[in-house]
Every structure is written in C-alpha cells, then in structure tokens.
N, C-alpha and C positions, 0 to 999 in steps of 0.2 A: 504494498498499500503507499509504503513511503519512498516507495521510488517511484510506483507511477506516477505521484505526485510531484516530483522533482526531476524527473528522467530528463527532460529535453536540454539541459547543461550539459550531463555525460553524451549524449549521442551530439550536442553541435560542439565538444572538446573534442569529441575522438576524431570529428573531418577535420576540426581545427588543425590537431596535434598530429592527424595523418597526412595529413596535406604539407604540413612541412619536411616531416620524418621524407614523404615522397620526393618532395624537390631537394632534397639532400642528395639522396639515396640513389637520385636518375642524375642530379646534374655533379654528384663529385662535387661541388662545393659544400665548404662547413659552414653549416649557419648556426652552430653550436655557441652558447654564451657561457661564462664561469659563474655554476652552480651556488656559488657561495653569498653573492650578490641578492638573488634571487631569493633561497632560500632566508632570507632575513629579511628582504620583502612581504614572504610569505608569514614570517613571523609575528610581525607586524600586522599584518592583516588579522591573524587568526587573533590576538590580544584584542582585536577594536572592534572584531565579532564579539569575541567573547564578552566585552562590555556594553554593547547594543544588545544581546540576546537577556544579559542579565538585566538590563534596565526594563528591555520587554516583555520578559517574565514578569517584574515587578507590577507591571502594571497588571496584568493575566491574574497572576495572584489575589493583589488587593482588591482586582472585582469581583473574584471568588470569595475575599473572604465578607465585601459588600454584599453579600447575595445570602453569605454563611448567616450575616447578623438579622438578615430580613426573615430568613425562616425561625431562629429563635424568637423574634419580637413578636412574629405573626403569631404563634403558637402562644405566646403566653397573653398576648393582647385578647387573642378571641378568649381562652380561658379566664383571663379574669373579664372580660366584659360579662359571660355566662354564669361568673361569680358574685359579681359587684350589683348587675342591673335584675331588681327583684321588683314583684309587686303584676299590677294589672298590664296584658300586654307584653310581659315580658319575653313569653319567645319568640315574640315575631319583632321585637326591640333587637334582640340578639342574632335574627334572621339578619337584619337591617344594619346592622354595625358590620357584621361579617361580610356579608355579601360587598358591602360597600367597600371594604377592605381588598378581598377578591377583585374586584373591579378596577381598582389600585393598581394591582399589582399586572393585571392585563394592559392596562394603557402606560404605567411606567415600561413593563417588556416592549409593545410596540413602536414606545418612543426613542429608545433606545437600539432599538435596529432601525430607526430611517435613517436613510443614507447621507453619508459624506463625502465631500470629494477626494479626501485624501485614502478613503478605505478601497475594500477592493471588491466595491460592489460589480467585477463581472462575475465575479466567481462566488457571489452570495447562495443560499439556498433558495433558490425560487422557485413561487409557489407554497412556499411549506409556513415559513413562522414571520420572514420579514419584508415588512413590507415596503415599496420602494416610491412609492409616490401619494401625497396628501390623499386621492381620493380612494385610493387603493388602502389606505390606515382607514379614516375612516371607517369604510364598507366595511371591511373585515370588521373590525373593532365594534361598529353596530350589531354584527355577527353575535359577537360574543358575551357584549355589555348586555345585551335585551335579557339575559336570566338573573343578572346579580342588580340593575339599577332601573327606576322607571324611564320611560323614554323621553318623558318632560325633564326630568335630572340629567340624560344623554346629554340631549339638544342644549342644556343651558351650557355645558362642559365642553361643547364642539365651539361655543362662541370665544372659546379662553387660546391662549398659545400654547399652556399647557395644562396641559389639561389634566394631571395626575397632582401636580399642586393642589388646582381646586377642586378635584376630591378629597384630600388631605384636608384642606381648609374646610368643609362639609362637615366633614366627622365631625372637626373641635367645633365647629357650629351646634351640630346634634348632641355630641355630649354635656355643653353647655344648658338647652334645652333640658336634655333628662334631669341633669342637676337641680335645673328650674322648677321641673316637675316631680322634684322628691323620690326617685327613681335610685339614686345614692348621694352620700353627703360629701363634703369638699374633699376628705383625704382620697376615697376612692375615686372623684372626680380629679384629680391632682394624678395619682397613678395610670386610670387611662389616657389623662392626656400627654404626661409623658412617656406612653408608648408611639402617638402620632408623632412628638418631637422625636425620637428615633427614624421612624419611618422617613421622616424630613431629609436628617442628617444621611438618613442613606440613599434616599433619593437625588442629593446632593452632590454626594459622594462618585456615587453613580454617573452624574450627568457629568462632573467635573473630568474624568477620562473620556467620557463622549465626547464631548467636546475641545478638547486641549488635545489636538494631535503630536504623536511622538516627534520633538526636535526636528526638524528637514534635516539640518546640518548632520545629525548622527547616522539617520535614516540614509540621505543620498549619499556619502561621503563613501558608507559602507560598500555600499554595489560601485560603485566607480573605483574603491581600490580594488575590489575583488576581481573585477575585469580588469584593472591591471595586472594584477600578478597570475591572471589566469591567461593574458597573451605573453605574458616572458614565459611561462613555465615550461612550455615544449622546448623550447630552445635550451633551456638546464638541463633536461632532460636528455639532449641529444649529447651534452656533453660524459653525462653518467653510462649512458648506455650504448653510445654509439663506436668507444675503442674494442666495443665487445662483436661487433659486427653480426652482417648477416640478421637471422631471424630476432635479435636481443633490438638492434634497429626501431624493427614495429612494435616491441614490446615497450619503448620507450613510451609511445604515443598512448598506450591502452594506458600505462600508471598516468601517462597526464591528464586522460580523461574520467579516469577517479578522483584525483586528485582536485581537480575543476568541480566534479560533480559536489564533495565533502562539501569547499568552500559556498559554493553555490546553496547545499543544501542548507549549512549552519545560517547561512544570510537569510534567506527565504523564509526559515522557521521563528528566527528574530523578527522578521518584517510579518509574520503570521501572527504574533504574540502582541503586539501594539496595542492593537483594535479588539479588544476582546466581546464589543459590543456589536460588530459589524456583518453581521448574520448568514458569515459563511461556516462551514462545517469546522472550523477550528475555535470556534465562539465559547463564550463560559454557558452552559446549558442553560438559559437562566427562562425557558419555555419548561425543560422538567423540571429545574426547581419549583418556579411559580404552580404549575401542574401538584408536584407534591405538596405544596403548602394547601392547593386548595383543599383536596383530599384530606388532608388532616383535620382542617377548619370547618369541613361541611360532615367530616364523620364527628364530629363535636356537639355539631347540630342535630346528629341523628337522623340527616337528607337523608332524599332518596336520589336513587338517578347519579350517583357518583362517578365520574370520567374513569377510565384505566389510568393508570401512568403511562408517561410519553416512553415508548421505546425507539431505542436506539436503530436510525437509518442507514445504511450502508456501513455499518462500523458507528456513525457519530451519532453522537448524542445532542439533539439544540436545546 
C-alpha cells in the first residue's frame, strides 16, 4: 500500500538514473561525480526532512489529542446533563441537549473538512465525508442534522458564518433558560457551562490547525532540496559502481531509484501529515470519532435506531 501510494518517484528515478548510466555506458565518457559531497547533501536533506516530518507529526498528534478531549468531554457533558436536569419533561430536555451536541459535532466535522487552497484537494475522499463547496456542505448537513435539531433552528444557523460556534452559543442560552426555570441550581449550571467552554476551546484549537498552514518556507524548501539531491545522486552512484564494470553499472541505477524513492517518500509523509483535517485518507478519523461519540451519547438516552460505527474503507478509517 505504501509503495503504491508513492511509487512514481521510484519509476521516474529509475528512468532518470538508467538514462545517465546508458549515456556513460554507450558513450564511454565518464559522468561520475565524487560521492562524498553528494552524500553530505543527502545527510543535510535527511536532517531537514526529519525536522519537517517531526513538525508535521506534531500537528497531526495535536489534532488527535484535541478530538480525544472532545470524546471525553462529550461523554462527561451527556452524563452530567442526564444527572443534573430533573423535573417535568426532563427526558425531552436530556434529548434536546444531547442531540444539539451531536449536531455541533457534525457541523464542526464538516467545517473542518472544507477545502483550503494549500491542502491536497485533488486527493480527497470524494463522495464520502468531505464537502468541497458550500452548496454541498449545506445539502449534506441538512441530511445529517434533520434528526438532531429542528429545521427552524438549522435555518438560523445557516445564516451565520460559523455554524458550530452558534450551536454552542444556543446551548449556553438554553442552559441559562433551564436554570431560570429551576431545573438545576447555580452550581450544576456552572458545571454544565464549563463543558461548553471546553468545547469552545477544542473547536478553537481545531480551527487553528485548519486555518494556519504549515509554514511554506519549510514545506517548499524540503521538496526542492530533495529534487537537488535526487538529481545529483545517480552521478555519485556511477563513481561507486562504474569501476566494478558490466552488470554493476546498471545496478547503480537501481540503487539510485531506491534512494530517490526513500527520500521522496519521507517528504510525502511529512507533506500529508501537515493538514490533519483536509479530507484525505491520511486524516485524523474525525468521522469515526464523531460517530463513536454519537453512539455513546444516544445509548445513554436509551435511544433507538442507533447507527453502527464507521467502518474502514480500503484500509483507511475516515
């Protein structure tokens, strides 16, 4: 799977290195360059790629921790809402609060998957979980949210630029209404509101990663340095393998292609780790995470028609 995802640099490298080996073999003119300076360039590129990949992985891991926090806080909020809200129509209020929270999860998930110009939009998991334009965004949201919030409330959110933010604002207003109606006292009100604050913080952290790209000076320099090293690599391999003669001259081209593939693979892994919410198969699986939360919360309500967990497709979990 990994090779299939990144195989083109190997084949292009094999053609390039093979052409250089063929020119030398048939012309008799030596194209070999000293290996030592080329190896130093390779070491520098490897260090740079390592720095880039570590920084990119930090973004991915932070995104996963944010959604882990959303999982924990969602369960705690639902359990607290069910325990704290007592009295007439308590069951209906439990369902309203928890369903609005599931709607917030859905809206946030869709907003995080909307396209940004620096993302790999050409490789998105099209037709599955990743809206690409505002029209599709609202149409698909309408289908998912119609079970969780009234249509009038949804139409209000559609007029706002950040739907998820407005859902949390509505949740806050509703908690205050319930406090004023005597469903719980100040202490429990403050505890419930604390969870809404946590959700705002998690949403803000997610939006920070989504809306601030990995600095271009790091992303672009890495790929160009990899190209420079790959262009010089076959000439250095000639110095190593050409003295062996015959078959070994062509073996050097294979080794060049393999090393070119390794370096481009490292660069590509970092490149696809920079944007953990872009809607490709390398995403943080926020669809599956949101579905897990929905299942847990609806089971707390003893709900019916609870959906199944999201299954992996082609070995990837979205």
